[in-house]
C-alpha positions as YAML, in Angstrom:
chain: A
units: angstrom
residues:
- id: 1
  name: MET
  ca: [4.15, -36.72, 31.53]
- id: 2
  name: GLU
  ca: [7.55, -37.80, 31.74]
- id: 3
  name: ILE
  ca: [7.13, -39.75, 28.58]
- id: 4
  name: TYR
  ca: [6.12, -36.70, 26.65]
- id: 5
  name: LEU
  ca: [9.10, -34.91, 28.01]
- id: 6
  name: SER
  ca: [11.57, -37.69, 26.93]
- id: 7
  name: LEU
  ca: [9.98, -37.83, 23.69]
- id: 8
  name: PHE
  ca: [10.09, -34.08, 22.92]
- id: 9
  name: THR
  ca: [13.78, -33.79, 24.24]
- id: 10
  name: SER
  ca: [14.87, -36.65, 22.03]
- id: 11
  name: SER
  ca: [13.05, -35.48, 19.12]
- id: 12
  name: LEU
  ca: [14.68, -32.03, 19.39]
- id: 13
  name: LEU
  ca: [18.08, -33.41, 19.92]
- id: 14
  name: ALA
  ca: [17.74, -35.85, 17.08]
- id: 15
  name: ALA
  ca: [16.93, -32.83, 14.76]
- id: 16
  name: THR
  ca: [20.18, -30.88, 15.61]
- id: 17
  name: LEU
  ca: [23.59, -31.94, 14.66]
- id: 18
  name: ILE
  ca: [23.74, -34.01, 18.01]
- id: 19
  name: PRO
  ca: [23.16, -37.70, 17.14]
- id: 20
  name: ALA
  ca: [19.90, -39.11, 18.88]
- id: 21
  name: GLN
  ca: [17.28, -41.52, 18.01]
- id: 22
  name: SER
  ca: [13.66, -40.13, 18.27]
- id: 23
  name: GLU
  ca: [12.05, -42.79, 16.37]
- id: 24
  name: ALA
  ca: [13.18, -45.37, 19.05]
- id: 25
  name: VAL
  ca: [11.76, -43.18, 21.74]
- id: 26
  name: LEU
  ca: [8.47, -42.66, 19.90]
- id: 27
  name: LEU
  ca: [8.02, -46.52, 19.17]
- id: 28
  name: GLY
  ca: [8.77, -47.11, 22.88]
- id: 29
  name: SER
  ca: [6.25, -44.61, 23.85]
- id: 30
  name: ILE
  ca: [3.63, -45.94, 21.58]
- id: 31
  name: LEU
  ca: [4.24, -49.44, 23.06]
- id: 32
  name: LEU
  ca: [3.64, -47.99, 26.59]
- id: 33
  name: ILE
  ca: [0.57, -45.86, 25.84]
- id: 34
  name: PRO
  ca: [-0.94, -46.74, 22.51]
- id: 35
  name: ASP
  ca: [-4.11, -44.95, 23.02]
- id: 36
  name: GLN
  ca: [-2.18, -41.72, 23.04]
- id: 37
  name: ALA
  ca: [-0.45, -42.19, 19.63]
- id: 38
  name: VAL
  ca: [-1.71, -38.85, 18.29]
- id: 39
  name: GLY
  ca: [-0.47, -36.74, 21.20]
- id: 40
  name: LEU
  ca: [2.85, -38.59, 21.02]
- id: 41
  name: VAL
  ca: [3.14, -37.81, 17.25]
- id: 42
  name: LEU
  ca: [2.43, -34.15, 17.79]
- id: 43
  name: VAL
  ca: [4.91, -33.87, 20.60]
- id: 44
  name: ALA
  ca: [7.64, -35.64, 18.49]
- id: 45
  name: SER
  ca: [6.89, -33.46, 15.53]
- id: 46
  name: LEU
  ca: [6.92, -30.34, 17.63]
- id: 47
  name: GLY
  ca: [10.21, -31.28, 19.13]
- id: 48
  name: ASN
  ca: [11.74, -32.37, 15.82]
- id: 49
  name: VAL
  ca: [10.66, -29.12, 13.97]
- id: 50
  name: LEU
  ca: [12.14, -26.99, 16.67]
- id: 51
  name: GLY
  ca: [15.38, -28.77, 16.44]
- id: 52
  name: ALA
  ca: [15.45, -27.84, 12.67]
- id: 53
  name: VAL
  ca: [14.59, -24.30, 13.55]
- id: 54
  name: ILE
  ca: [17.73, -24.36, 15.78]
- id: 55
  name: ASN
  ca: [19.71, -25.52, 12.74]
- id: 56
  name: TRP
  ca: [18.24, -22.78, 10.60]
- id: 57
  name: VAL
  ca: [18.91, -20.08, 12.89]
- id: 58
  name: LEU
  ca: [22.61, -21.37, 13.36]
- id: 59
  name: GLY
  ca: [23.00, -21.42, 9.61]
- id: 60
  name: ARG
  ca: [21.53, -17.85, 9.35]
- id: 61
  name: PHE
  ca: [23.91, -16.70, 12.20]
- id: 62
  name: PHE
  ca: [26.95, -18.24, 10.61]
- id: 63
  name: SER
  ca: [25.89, -17.68, 6.95]
- id: 64
  name: ASP
  ca: [28.50, -14.94, 6.15]
- id: 65
  name: SER
  ca: [31.46, -17.07, 7.46]
- id: 66
  name: VAL
  ca: [30.30, -20.40, 6.45]
- id: 67
  name: GLY
  ca: [29.59, -19.22, 2.90]
- id: 68
  name: ARG
  ca: [32.96, -17.47, 2.25]
- id: 69
  name: ARG
  ca: [34.73, -20.58, 3.76]
- id: 70
  name: LEU
  ca: [32.99, -22.93, 1.64]
- id: 71
  name: PHE
  ca: [32.91, -21.00, -1.58]
- id: 72
  name: SER
  ca: [35.87, -18.85, -1.96]
- id: 73
  name: ASP
  ca: [35.12, -17.27, -5.26]
- id: 74
  name: GLU
  ca: [32.18, -14.85, -5.97]
- id: 75
  name: SER
  ca: [31.17, -16.86, -9.30]
- id: 76
  name: ARG
  ca: [30.89, -19.95, -7.17]
- id: 77
  name: ILE
  ca: [28.81, -18.05, -4.59]
- id: 78
  name: LYS
  ca: [26.62, -16.84, -7.26]
- id: 79
  name: TRP
  ca: [26.08, -20.13, -9.01]
- id: 80
  name: VAL
  ca: [25.18, -22.07, -5.73]
- id: 81
  name: SER
  ca: [22.70, -19.16, -4.78]
- id: 82
  name: GLN
  ca: [21.06, -19.34, -8.13]
- id: 83
  name: TRP
  ca: [20.79, -23.30, -8.00]
- id: 84
  name: TYR
  ca: [19.33, -22.96, -4.34]
- id: 85
  name: LYS
  ca: [16.92, -20.38, -5.31]
- id: 86
  name: ARG
  ca: [15.69, -22.69, -8.18]
- id: 87
  name: TYR
  ca: [15.83, -25.99, -6.40]
- id: 88
  name: GLY
  ca: [17.14, -25.80, -2.93]
- id: 89
  name: TRP
  ca: [13.88, -25.45, -0.95]
- id: 90
  name: VAL
  ca: [12.81, -28.82, -2.43]
- id: 91
  name: THR
  ca: [15.70, -30.51, -0.56]
- id: 92
  name: ARG
  ca: [13.97, -29.60, 2.65]
- id: 93
  name: PHE
  ca: [11.57, -32.53, 1.96]
- id: 94
  name: GLY
  ca: [14.45, -34.75, 2.82]
- id: 95
  name: SER
  ca: [14.92, -33.02, 6.11]
- id: 96
  name: TRP
  ca: [13.36, -36.09, 7.96]
- id: 97
  name: ILE
  ca: [16.22, -38.44, 6.44]
- id: 98
  name: PRO
  ca: [18.68, -39.57, 9.17]
- id: 99
  name: ILE
  ca: [22.25, -38.08, 9.06]
- id: 100
  name: ILE
  ca: [21.52, -36.14, 5.64]
- id: 101
  name: GLY
  ca: [18.47, -34.14, 6.91]
- id: 102
  name: ASP
  ca: [20.18, -32.26, 9.78]
- id: 103
  name: PRO
  ca: [22.80, -30.67, 7.51]
- id: 104
  name: LEU
  ca: [20.34, -29.77, 5.01]
- id: 105
  name: THR
  ca: [18.25, -27.65, 7.70]
- id: 106
  name: PHE
  ca: [21.54, -25.94, 8.51]
- id: 107
  name: CYS
  ca: [22.26, -25.30, 4.81]
- id: 108
  name: ALA
  ca: [18.85, -23.79, 4.47]
- id: 109
  name: GLY
  ca: [19.81, -21.15, 7.06]
- id: 110
  name: VAL
  ca: [23.13, -20.52, 5.48]
- id: 111
  name: MET
  ca: [21.12, -19.98, 2.12]
- id: 112
  name: LYS
  ca: [18.73, -17.68, 3.79]
- id: 113
  name: GLU
  ca: [15.75, -19.92, 3.16]
- id: 114
  name: PRO
  ca: [12.67, -17.85, 4.17]
- id: 115
  name: LEU
  ca: [11.50, -19.19, 7.42]
- id: 116
  name: TRP
  ca: [7.91, -19.47, 6.42]
- id: 117
  name: ARG
  ca: [8.51, -22.02, 3.53]
- id: 118
  name: PHE
  ca: [11.37, -23.87, 5.78]
- id: 119
  name: LEU
  ca: [8.66, -24.35, 8.47]
- id: 120
  name: LEU
  ca: [6.04, -25.38, 5.97]
- id: 121
  name: VAL
  ca: [8.08, -27.98, 4.13]
- id: 122
  name: VAL
  ca: [10.12, -29.25, 7.14]
- id: 123
  name: THR
  ca: [6.84, -29.55, 9.35]
- id: 124
  name: PHE
  ca: [5.31, -31.62, 6.65]
- id: 125
  name: ALA
  ca: [8.37, -33.90, 6.01]
- id: 126
  name: LYS
  ca: [9.08, -34.58, 9.65]
- id: 127
  name: THR
  ca: [5.50, -34.97, 10.80]
- id: 128
  name: ALA
  ca: [4.76, -37.43, 7.81]
- id: 129
  name: ARG
  ca: [7.83, -39.57, 8.92]
- id: 130
  name: TYR
  ca: [6.33, -39.87, 12.29]
- id: 131
  name: VAL
  ca: [2.69, -40.47, 11.20]
- id: 132
  name: VAL
  ca: [3.93, -43.28, 8.88]
- id: 133
  name: LEU
  ca: [6.15, -44.78, 11.59]
- id: 134
  name: THR
  ca: [3.30, -44.60, 13.98]
- id: 135
  name: THR
  ca: [0.64, -45.90, 11.58]
- id: 136
  name: THR
  ca: [2.78, -49.01, 10.77]
- id: 137
  name: THR
  ca: [3.60, -49.90, 14.44]
- id: 138
  name: MET
  ca: [-0.31, -49.43, 15.36]
- id: 139
  name: GLN
  ca: [-1.05, -52.03, 12.51]
- id: 140
  name: ALA
  ca: [1.49, -54.28, 13.76]
- id: 141
  name: LEU
  ca: [0.31, -54.11, 17.27]
- id: 142
  name: SER
  ca: [-3.39, -54.88, 16.24]
- id: 143
  name: SER
  ca: [-2.54, -57.79, 14.21]
...
């Protein structure tokens, strides 16, 4: 149970703007209890998605002040909003990328990304990363 709590906590923190390494904790957990790999992936994914939602909420909360500070003139705000409506949600597929992904989830909140689409894309991207990492680890362990 302690392993799951540590994994959840590190995954949650790693998805916020706080630097943390959930991948290392996941790999260490898999080495300790390889027969529970599916559960470990689910816990890591849950924590990581929840951390991304925290970023999204913070972005929504600060959207007016951040938006005004980043884009001082109305035409720039309009251009960025139109670009984001067309292409921005696709960038959420990069939410799993270290360093880049966390600010992307914050920006999604600032740009008022619908929560349902945010959750769909971010959950897919973050879970896929953990599945690939776990699969690769399990294959290495079995050879």
